[in-house]
C-alpha positions in Angstrom: 32.1 88.5 145.3 31.2 85.3 143.5 34.4 83.7 144.7 33.6 84.6 148.3 30.1 83.2 147.9 31.4 80.0 146.3 33.9 79.5 149.2 31.1 80.2 151.7 28.9 77.6 150.0 31.7 75.1 150.0 32.4 75.6 153.7 28.7 75.2 154.4 28.6 72.0 152.4 31.7 70.7 154.1 30.3 71.3 157.6 27.0 69.7 156.6 28.8 66.6 155.4 30.6 66.4 158.7 27.3 66.4 160.6 25.8 63.9 158.3 28.7 61.5 158.8 28.6 62.1 162.5 24.9 61.3 162.5 25.6 58.1 160.6 28.2 56.7 162.9 26.8 57.8 166.3 24.4 54.8 166.7 27.4 52.5 166.8 28.7 54.4 169.8 25.3 54.8 171.5 24.4 51.1 171.6 26.4 48.9 173.9 27.4 45.5 172.4 25.4 43.8 175.1 22.2 44.7 173.3 20.7 43.3 170.1 17.8 44.8 168.0 14.6 45.9 169.7 11.4 43.7 169.5 9.6 46.3 167.3 12.4 46.2 164.8 12.0 42.5 164.2 8.4 42.9 163.2 9.3 45.7 160.7 12.2 43.7 159.2 9.9 40.7 158.7 7.5 42.8 156.6 10.1 42.7 153.8 9.0 39.0 153.4 5.3 39.9 153.1 5.2 43.0 150.9 1.7 44.5 150.7 0.1 47.9 150.4 -0.6 47.8 154.1 -0.3 45.9 157.4 -2.3 45.7 160.5 0.4 47.6 162.5 1.7 50.2 159.9 1.3 51.4 156.3 3.7 49.9 153.7 6.7 52.3 153.6 8.5 50.6 156.4 8.4 47.3 154.5 10.2 49.0 151.6 13.0 50.1 153.9 13.1 46.6 155.3 13.5 45.3 151.8 16.4 47.6 151.2 18.0 46.4 154.5 17.5 42.8 153.3 19.1 43.7 149.9 22.2 44.9 151.8 22.5 41.7 153.8 20.1 42.3 156.6 22.8 42.7 159.3 22.4 44.8 162.4 24.8 47.2 160.9 22.6 47.6 157.9 19.6 48.2 160.2 21.5 50.9 162.2 22.8 52.6 159.0 19.4 52.8 157.4 17.8 54.3 160.5 20.6 56.7 160.9 20.4 57.8 157.2 16.8 58.7 157.7 17.8 60.8 160.7 20.6 62.4 158.6 18.0 63.3 155.9 16.0 65.1 158.6 19.1 66.9 159.7 19.7 68.1 156.1 16.1 69.4 155.7 16.4 71.2 159.0 19.7 72.7 157.8 17.8 73.8 154.7 15.0 75.3 156.7 17.5 77.4 158.7 18.8 78.6 155.3 15.3 79.5 154.2 14.9 81.5 157.4 18.1 83.4 156.4 20.1 81.8 159.2 23.9 81.7 158.9 26.3 78.8 159.3 26.3 79.2 163.0 22.5 78.7 163.1 22.8 75.6 160.9 25.5 74.1 163.1 23.4 74.8 166.2 20.4 73.1 164.6 22.4 70.0 163.8 23.7 69.8 167.3 20.2 70.3 168.7 18.7 67.5 166.6 21.4 65.1 167.7 21.1 66.0 171.4 17.3 65.8 171.8 14.7 63.0 171.7 14.6 63.1 167.9 18.1 61.6 167.9 16.8 58.8 170.1 13.8 58.1 167.8 16.3 57.8 164.9 18.1 55.1 166.7 15.6 52.2 166.1 14.2 50.9 162.8 10.6 52.0 163.3 8.3 54.3 161.4 9.1 57.2 163.7 12.3 58.3 162.0 10.7 58.6 158.6 7.6 60.2 160.2 9.8 63.1 161.5 11.5 63.3 158.1 8.2 63.6 156.2 6.9 66.3 158.5 10.1 68.3 158.2 10.0 67.9 154.4 6.5 69.3 154.3 7.5 72.3 156.3 10.5 73.0 154.1 8.6 72.8 150.9 5.8 75.0 152.3 8.4 77.6 153.4 9.9 77.5 149.9 6.5 77.8 148.2 5.6 80.9 150.2 9.0 82.3 149.6 9.2 81.7 145.8 5.5 81.3 144.8 6.7 78.4 142.6 3.9 75.9 142.2 6.2 73.0 141.9 6.7 73.1 145.7 3.0 72.4 146.2 3.5 69.1 144.4 6.6 68.4 146.5 4.4 69.0 149.6 1.9 66.5 148.2 4.5 63.9 147.7 5.9 64.4 151.2 2.4 64.2 152.7 1.4 61.2 150.5 4.5 59.2 151.2 4.4 60.3 154.9 0.8 58.9 155.1 2.1 55.6 153.6 4.6 55.5 156.5 2.5 56.5 159.5 -1.1 57.7 159.6 -0.3 60.3 162.3 0.7 62.8 159.6 -3.0 63.7 159.3 -2.4 65.6 162.6 0.1 67.8 160.7 -2.5 68.5 157.9 -5.2 69.1 160.6 -3.0 71.7 162.1 -1.7 73.4 159.0 -5.1 73.9 157.2 -6.7 76.1 159.9 -3.3 77.7 160.5 -3.1 78.9 156.9 -6.8 80.0 157.0 -6.2 82.4 159.8 -2.9 83.7 158.5 -1.9 85.9 155.6 -1.0 82.8 153.6 -4.7 82.0 153.1 -4.5 83.1 149.5 -3.0 79.7 148.7 -6.5 78.3 148.8 -7.2 80.3 145.6 -4.4 78.5 143.8 -5.7 75.8 141.6 -2.4 73.9 141.8 -3.1 73.4 145.5 -6.1 71.2 144.6 -4.2 69.4 141.9 -1.4 68.7 144.5 -4.1 67.5 146.9 -5.3 65.1 144.3 -1.7 63.9 143.8 -1.4 63.3 147.5 -4.7 61.3 147.5 -3.5 59.2 144.5 -0.3 58.3 146.5 -2.4 57.3 149.5 -5.0 55.5 147.4 -3.4 52.0 147.2 -3.2 51.8 151.0 -6.8 53.2 151.4 -8.0 50.5 149.0 -6.0 47.8 150.9 -7.6 49.1 154.1 -11.1 48.8 152.6 -10.6 45.3 151.1 -9.2 44.1 154.5 -12.1 45.7 156.5 -10.0 48.5 157.9 -7.6 46.7 160.2 -6.2 50.1 161.2 -9.5 50.7 163.1 -9.0 47.6 165.2 -5.4 48.4 165.7 -6.3 51.9 167.0 -9.0 50.5 169.3 -6.5 48.0 170.7 -3.9 50.8 171.1 -6.4 53.0 172.8 -7.6 50.3 175.1 -4.1 49.0 176.1 -2.0 52.2 176.0 -3.5 55.5 175.0 -6.4 55.5 177.5 -3.7 55.1 180.2 -2.0 58.3 179.1 -2.7 61.5 181.1 -3.0 64.6 178.9 -0.8 66.5 181.3 1.8 63.7 181.0 1.8 64.2 177.3 2.7 67.9 177.8 5.3 67.0 180.4 6.9 64.6 177.9 7.3 67.6 175.5 9.5 69.3 178.1 11.3 66.1 179.0 12.1 65.0 175.4 13.6 68.4 174.6 15.1 69.2 177.9 18.6 69.4 176.5 17.6 72.1 174.0 14.6 73.6 175.7 16.0 77.1 175.4 16.2 76.6 171.6 12.6 75.3 171.4 11.3 78.2 173.5 13.3 80.7 171.4 11.8 79.2 168.3 8.2 79.5 169.7 8.8 83.1 170.9 10.4 84.1 167.6 7.6 82.7 165.5 5.0 84.4 167.6 6.6 87.8 168.2 9.8 88.4 166.3 9.1 90.8 163.4 11.5 89.2 160.8 9.5 86.0 161.3 6.1 87.6 160.7 5.7 85.8 157.4 6.1 82.4 159.2 3.3 82.9 161.8 1.4 80.0 160.2 4.1 77.6 161.4 3.5 78.4 165.1 -0.3 78.4 164.6 -0.1 75.0 163.1 2.2 73.8 165.8 -0.2 74.9 168.5 -3.2 73.3 166.8 -1.5 70.0 166.1 -0.1 69.9 169.7 -3.6 70.6 171.0 -5.1 67.7 168.9 -2.4 65.3 170.1 -3.1 66.3 173.7 -6.8 65.9 173.3 -6.5 62.4 171.8 -4.0 61.3 174.5 -1.2 60.6 172.1 2.1 59.3 173.1 4.7 62.0 173.7 6.9 61.1 170.8 4.0 61.3 168.2 4.5 65.1 168.1 8.2 64.8 167.3 7.7 65.9 163.7 6.6 69.3 164.8 10.0 70.2 166.4 12.7 70.4 163.7 11.1 73.5 162.2 10.8 75.1 165.7 14.4 74.2 166.4 15.4 75.8 163.0 13.5 79.0 164.0 15.1 79.1 167.5 18.6 78.6 166.1 18.1 81.3 163.5 16.7 83.7 166.1 19.8 83.2 168.3 22.1 83.9 165.3 20.3 87.2 164.7 20.0 88.5 168.3 23.5 87.3 169.4 25.4 88.7 166.5 26.8 91.9 167.9 28.9 93.1 170.8 29.3 91.0 173.9 26.2 88.9 173.1 28.1 87.1 170.3 30.2 85.3 173.0 27.0 83.7 174.2 26.8 81.8 171.0 29.6 79.6 172.2 27.6 78.8 175.3 24.6 77.8 173.2 26.8 75.3 171.4 28.3 73.9 174.6 25.1 73.6 176.7 23.2 71.0 174.6 26.3 68.9 174.2 27.0 69.1 178.0 23.4 68.1 178.8 23.4 65.3 176.3 26.6 63.9 177.8 24.8 63.7 181.1 21.5 62.4 180.0 22.5 60.0 177.2 23.3 57.1 179.6 19.6 57.2 180.6 18.1 57.7 177.1 20.4 55.4 175.1 21.5 51.8 175.8 25.1 53.0 176.3 25.6 51.2 179.6 25.7 47.4 179.9 22.9 45.8 182.0 25.4 45.3 184.9 26.4 49.0 184.8 22.7 50.0 184.9 22.1 47.8 187.9 25.1 49.3 189.6 23.4 52.7 189.1 19.9 51.3 190.0 18.9 54.1 192.3 19.7 56.8 189.8 17.7 55.1 187.1 14.8 54.4 189.4 14.7 58.0 190.7 13.9 59.4 187.3 11.4 56.7 186.5 13.4 54.8 183.9 12.9 51.4 185.5 9.1 51.5 185.7 7.5 49.5 182.8 4.1 49.7 181.3 3.0 47.1 184.0 3.5 49.8 186.6 6.3 47.8 188.4 10.0 48.5 188.9 12.4 46.3 187.0 16.2 46.0 186.6 16.5 47.6 183.2 14.5 50.2 181.3 11.8 48.5 179.3 13.2 49.4 175.9 16.6 48.1 177.0 15.1 44.8 178.2 13.4 44.5 174.9 16.9 44.3 173.3 18.0 41.3 175.4 17.6 37.5 175.1 16.5 37.2 171.5 19.6 35.3 170.2 19.3 32.8 173.0 15.6 32.2 172.2 16.4 31.7 168.5 19.1 29.2 169.3 16.7 27.2 171.4 14.2 27.2 168.6 16.9 26.1 166.2 17.6 23.1 168.4 14.0 22.1 168.3 13.7 22.8 164.6 16.8 20.6 163.8 15.1 17.6 165.6 12.2 17.5 163.1 12.8 15.6 159.9 9.7 16.7 158.0 10.0 20.4 158.3 7.1 20.9 155.8 4.8 19.6 158.5 6.2 21.8 161.2 4.9 25.2 162.5 6.7 27.5 164.8 4.3 29.5 166.9 5.6 32.2 169.2 3.7 34.0 171.9 4.1 37.5 170.5 5.4 39.4 167.5 8.8 40.2 169.1 9.5 36.5 169.6 8.4 35.5 166.1 10.4 38.3 164.5 13.5 37.6 166.5 13.4 33.9 165.7 13.0 34.7 162.0 15.9 37.2 162.1 18.4 35.2 164.2 17.6 31.6 163.3 20.2 29.8 161.1 17.2 28.3 159.3 16.1 31.1 156.9 12.8 29.5 156.0 11.7 28.9 159.6 8.7 31.3 159.3 7.8 31.7 162.9 4.4 33.2 163.5 2.2 34.4 166.4 -1.5 35.3 167.1 -0.3 38.8 167.3 0.1 41.9 165.1 0.8 41.2 161.4 1.9 37.6 162.1 -1.8 36.8 162.5 -2.1 37.1 158.8 1.2 35.3 157.9 0.4 31.7 158.8 1.2 29.2 156.0 -1.3 26.4 156.3 -1.1 24.8 152.9 0.1 21.4 154.2 -1.1 19.3 157.2 0.7 20.3 160.4 2.0 17.4 162.5 4.6 19.1 164.7 4.7 22.4 166.6 7.4 24.4 168.2 5.7 26.6 170.9 7.3 29.6 172.6 5.4 30.3 175.7 5.6 33.3 178.0 7.3 33.2 181.4 5.2 32.2 184.4 2.3 30.9 182.4 -0.3 28.6 184.0 0.5 25.4 182.0 4.3 24.9 182.1 4.0 21.1 181.6 1.8 21.6 178.4 -0.9 19.4 179.9 -3.4 21.1 177.7 -1.7 19.8 174.6 -0.6 16.4 175.9 -3.7 14.5 174.7 -3.1 15.7 171.1 0.6 14.9 170.6 2.6 11.7 170.7 5.6 13.5 172.4 6.2 16.8 174.0 9.7 18.0 174.9 10.8 21.1 176.7 13.9 22.3 174.9 14.8 25.0 177.4 14.0 28.5 178.4 15.5 32.0 178.1 18.0 32.5 180.9 19.4 35.9 179.8 19.2 37.6 183.2 17.6 40.9 182.3 15.6 40.1 179.2 11.9 40.9 179.2 11.4 37.4 177.8 13.4 35.7 180.6 11.8 32.4 181.5 10.0 32.0 178.2 10.0 28.3 177.4 10.5 26.6 174.0 8.6 23.3 173.5 8.7 20.8 170.7 5.3 19.0 170.2 5.6 16.0 167.8 3.2 13.6 166.0 -0.2 15.3 166.3 -3.2 13.0 166.4 -5.8 15.6 165.6 -6.4 18.1 162.8 -4.0 20.9 163.9 -4.7 23.0 160.8 -8.5 23.4 161.5 -7.8 24.1 165.2 -5.2 26.8 164.4 -7.5 28.3 161.7 -10.4 28.6 164.1 -8.1 30.3 166.7 -6.8 32.7 164.0 -10.3 33.6 163.0 -11.2 34.2 166.7 -8.2 36.5 167.1 -9.1 38.4 164.0 -12.6 38.8 165.3 -11.3 40.1 168.6 -9.2 42.7 166.7 
């Protein structure tokens, strides 16, 4: 009997390793060579050079991952591998949750396929806080399930660590806590609130969060300004119904698994002890809907639902003719993924997408946040033109002899980050009046020369505004990559300033900070 269990465990581990390796290598097949990194990734990578307990845009965990990427050479391969490894960790925790639900190997395999074939796999593709956000939520669920199963208090502290570190990655994890607390209060698991270790664990979570909370306080809570800006520019434009539609769209390939998980957690008798999960899911989803969250903010809720759905299918399709349906359940997500991946992932080159323009336009993939139709999906256009821009800036940078008196100022964080990442001058330190770069200006020496990167179609292409203040202004060139979002952005070299550039820039920085 022990030998049989040992063999079963070995097979289980072998299959898990297979899916982990698959998860790690998939990004290299799902991103066409025509694309570089995404504009958001450049900002997060740059945070490795400005370590702190917080940033205007995100808490500090992403900067630690950026430092790890930097340690391993900082290549695009390293970026892809780190993001994929976080996604692989989520897959492992989901696999473990299926095991905690008493699911068999089939259920575990189905859960791994489901994670790869839904929007969660897409969110794991880019180096952003989203991947670790999903991981931390999934870890919280796993440790909670283990606590209620074993009554071992150590799991409460593991929950605290997952919540604390998750908070240091992305503040939206408070929506998980806001859903779980009332869910536990209305379920049979409410007895946990009588356990003193719960409060010791809560204190541990608070201690983990404390350095960032102190940083927020000492920096006048930039997260508040960031949230106001996000609400004004993006969230207020989100329709609550659209958020709920996104939940169907993101999990379309595995919607039958998600629905099975919801139904099982609500009504299936063997899952009666896990009702708190679905209660928390409903409450958190309702809160996200009320606050007009972006659709992907709720992604962390789904791995445990997927695990429940896969386990449910392994139970009900285990006998007679129904067991043959299990093969269909494996094939269906893969088949749907093979159809939809060319829309969700940058698999096709820009030319191939344009050749299929009508298909992309029909499903709304070519509509950007400006409301207009474009040639590429916005995310894909955000992965174009960066190397060309950095090369133009390098030409300008090389022309200046006294680089200590030179400042490179981009128009936005994507440009600044891309220049810092792709430039052959590793101390170029491009900045912008945007996002975290607003706090990263180095003004310890008098600035005499500027390299400006200006947006396409701006109202002063000849730099007439700056001409009285500089001895010479040269347009180095502009981005010509056909389908880049930054196409037409100009690079200008402004030399020999005749005014105090430092004081002017400092006043503009303070004005921008005040606006934020």
